[in-house]
N, C-alpha and C positions, 0 to 999 in steps of 0.2 A: 734366538739367542737373547738372556735376562740382563736385564741395566749391570745387575753385577757384575757378572762376567766380558760386558763390552770395556774395550781399550780405548783411552782417549791418547792423539798426541804429548801431551805433558806426563801424562802416565809412560809413556815409552821414552821418551827423553830423558825423564831418572832413572828408568830401568837401563838409556847408553849410560848415561853418566857412573852407574852406579857398578855398572862392567869393564868401563875403563878404569872406577876405582879399584876395581877389584883386581886389577891387572896393570896398573899404574905400572909395575915393573918392567914390561915390555918394551920396546923401541919401537913400537905403534903406538900406541897410548899417549908417549911422552912428545911424538909428536902431533899424535893428531890436539893434544889439552895447547901446545904450544901454537898451534894455527889459532885453536878457539879465542885463547886471550890474548894471541896481533891482533886481531878482529873484535873482541870489546875492547880496544883499548881507544878511548878517545884521539890520543895519536892518529891514528887508526884512519878514525870513521872521521879528522879535520882529512887528509890524507885524500881521500878515496871522494870527501867534497869537491875541495880545492881540482880535484881534475878531473870534476863534473862540469867544473865552473870555466876550468880552460877547454872543454868539448868542444861545449855551448860556445865562446870567444870562437874560440880557429872558425868551427859552424858559421859564426853569422861570417864571419871575415870572408870566408872561401863564398856566400852567397851575394856581400858585397861585390865583391872582385867579378864573378862572374854576371853580375848589374850593371859593372864598369865595361864591362868588353862588352855588354851584350849594346847595353845605351854607345858607345864609340863606334859598331859596327851599322845600326841606327844612322847613326851621324852622319857614318862614311858613305850608305846606302841612296841617304838622303842627297848628298850632295853628285854623287854620280846621277840619280836621277837627271836630278835640274842642268847635270855639262851633257848628258848625256841627247846630242840632236834628234828632233820626233817631232814629228806634229800632234797636233793635238794640244786635248792634256797631256795622255803622259805619267800621271801619277805626276801631275809638277805641282799640282796644288793642296794636295798632299804634305809634300815635301817641304814645302816652304814652310807651311802650318806649322809643322812638325819641326821644324828649325826654328822655327822664331817662341814656339813655346817655351823651348829651350835658352834663349836671351843670347842665342847666335844671331850676330848680328850679320845682316845680307848683305851687306854693303857692296858694290858693282855687280852683282847678280845678270848677268849676262843672258836672256830667253830672248833677244834680236831676233829676228829674222835670218841673219847671214850667220849669228853664230849657230844656230837650229838648222842649218844645210840649207836653209833657203834664200831665194832672190826678191827684191823687191820692182814688182813689175806695174804700168800701169790698168789699168784695167780699163780705158775706156781712151786711146792714145789718138782720136780725134775729137769727141766732144767734152771730154774730161780729163786732158793730159797731166793732171798735177793730182789725181788719185791714186793711191798707190795701192798696190792691194801684194803680201808675202805670196812665198809660188808655197811655203813649210810652214800653213799658218797655222800657230803655235794659244789654244785658248786654252786663256784662265779663265773659267766660270765658277761663280761663289765663294771664290777668295776670302781671308778672313781674317786682317794685321791688323784688326782694332786693339786698343790700350784697355777697353770692356772685356775683352778675350783672353789676352795674352798675361794681362795685371804689369804689364810696362812698351816704354816705347819700341816699337819695331823697326830697327834701325834698315830702307833699302837706300841711303845716301847713294847721290850716282849708279843705283839702277836702269838697265838696258829691259824697256819693252817697246823697243821698236819693230813695229809691223803687226805685234799682240793683238789679240783678242782679249778685254776683260770683259766680264757681264757677271750683274752685280755682287761687285768686290765690296768690301766693308775696310777701307785704308782708312777709315780716324783716329785723328791723334797720330799718325804712323810719320817718320820723320827719313821725308821722299826729294834729300833739297839738289839737286843737279841730276834729275831721274830725269831716262829719257822716253816717252809715251808717243812719239815723233810717225807716224803715216800707222796710228791704229787704230781700231773701236773701241771704243768706251762707252757702256753701256748702265744704263741704270746704278749708278755705282758712286758711292760714298767716301768722299773724300773731308767730312765735316774735320774740322780742326787739324788737317794733316801740315805740313810741316815741307810745302812747296817750295819752297826759293830755290829760282833760278830753273824751277821745270820745266820740261822741254816738250811744250803737247801741239806741237806745227804738222799740220795737217791729221788731225787727230779727226774721227766722224764722228760725231757725239750722238747716244742713244739714248730715249726717256730723260728723265731725270736724272740731273747731278745733282748732288749736297756739296757745294763747296764753305755751307758756313763755317764762322771762324777760321776758315784757311790762313794760312798763312803764301802770299803767293807774291811776295815781291819778287821783279826781275822772272817770272813765270811767262814763260814762252805762245800765244794764239795766235799765228800769225795767218796760216786758212780758215780752216770752220773753224766758229768760235759755239759754245754752248750754250743756245739761244734759252731753251728750259730746264734752266737751274737756279740753284736758291745762293745768294752770294753776300746772304744777313752776316755782317759783321768780319764778313769777311775780307785779310787786308790786299788790295792791289797795288802797292806802289811801286810807279816803274814797270806795270805790267805793260808785255810788249802785245798790242791787238792792231789787225789788220789798218790801213791809213783810210780807207774807204769806210769803217767807221766809227772812227772818227768823224771824216766830214758828215756821216750821217747819212752817207749815199743808199745806204741797204735799209727795208724796212724793219721795223720792229726793235732797235737799236737803242731809239734814244730812251729803256729805260731797264737796256740789258745788264747794267750791271747795279742797279736798284739793290740797298741794304749796303752795300759795298764801300770802302771807303780808300784810302788812300791820302800820304802825308803830302807834305807839300815841295814840289819840283816844277818847271817848266813843265815839261812832259806831262805831269798828273793833272798838270790844269783843263789839259784836252781830256782827261778820266771823268767827270763831270760832265762833261755834253751825251757821258753814257749812264749817266743815272748816278753816279759814284759819289761819296760823300766826301768833300775836302777838312783831312782833318791836319788842324795847323793845333799845338800844341810848344808849349818851353820845356826844357828839360832842366832848368833853372829850378822851376817851380816847381816842378815835380817828377824828378828823376824817370819815377818807376813807372810811369803812365807812357802804354805805347798804343791804345788807340783809344773808340767813342766811350766813355762812360757806359753808355747801352748797352755797349759790349761785354761786359765784365763777368758776366755772365757764359760768357761761353770761349774763353781764357783757363781754363782748368789744370791743363798741359803745356801755360805757354812756358812756364821756366824750365820747365823739362827739357825745355826746345832750343834753349841759348847755348847748350855745347853745341849743336849740329849745328846753331850758327855762325860760330866762331871756330867751328875745323872748317868746314865748306865754305864760305863767304868770299877767304882770302884764297882760294881758290880758282872761283865764279871769277875776281874782279879781285887780279895780284896785282894790280896799279894803284891800288888803295887800297890802308892800311885797316880802313874801320866802314862799318858801313854808317851813309850818309844819308839826312833829309831827301 
C-alpha cells in the first residue's frame, strides 16, 4: 500500500468527528459529544486526579493497618514464646531481642526455673550441697540487649533468671535493677555499664571472663561463688554483699579481686578495700554531679539515663529509706 493511501490515527479521528458533525442531530451523536466534552473539561480532570490521590491514600492506610496488625501479632507471639514453659532456648532469645528492639519494657520478665516448669535440685547432696541446678534448664546463648545494638536502655528491672544458663550474652548498659540470676550459670558475658542495683548473683556459677567495667553494683549480692576472672574497672561496688571468708582473705587470690572497682564511704564498704576496691570519698556540696572517680568519667555515657531507674527501684529495694545514702 502506498503512503498516500495509508491511514493514520489522526486521519481516522478527523473522519470520525466529521461523521459525528454530519449526524449531529442524532441522539447518539449528541451523547458521544457530551461525554467527550465532559472528559475534556478541566474540572473533570481535577476530579480524576483527586480520586487517584484518595485511592493512593486509602491503599497506604490499608497497608499501614496491615503492618500494625502484623506488628501486634508478632509482639503477642513473642510474649507467648516467653511465657510458655520450655527447656533449652525454644526461641526465647529471639523473642527477648525482638521486644527489646521495639523498646518494649521487659520489667519483671520471669524465665526462672520454677516459671519454666522445673525444680531446683542439688547437684551433689554430699560434696556440694549448695550447688543447685534446674531440672528444666533454660539456656540463653548469645542474647544481645546492649545499648549499642538497640539504641536505648533495655529495661530488665526485677527480671527473674533464677537457674538459667546465660552464655556469651551482652547486657551492656542494660537496666537490670533488682534482677535475679541466683543458682544459674553465667559464662563469658558482658555487663559493662549495666545498672545492677540490688541484683542477686547468689550461688551463681561463673565461667570464663565476666565484664563488669563501669557497672553500677550498689547493694548487689555475691554471697556464694565469686567471679574471680572478671574485669571490675570503674565498677561501683558500694555496699556489695560478699561472703565473709572473702573479706577475711581466707580464700586465695582474693586480695585484688575487686581491683579497679571503687566504693563510697561507709563502715561496711571499708572492708571491700581488702579485696582491692578503691575507697572513693567526695563532697556532694563541692561537686554534686560527681559520683565516681575522675579516672572513670570515660565509662559513664549512660549514667544519667540510668537515673530514672535508680529513683524508681531504690524505694522498692529499701522502703525504710527515702533515698540512697553514702
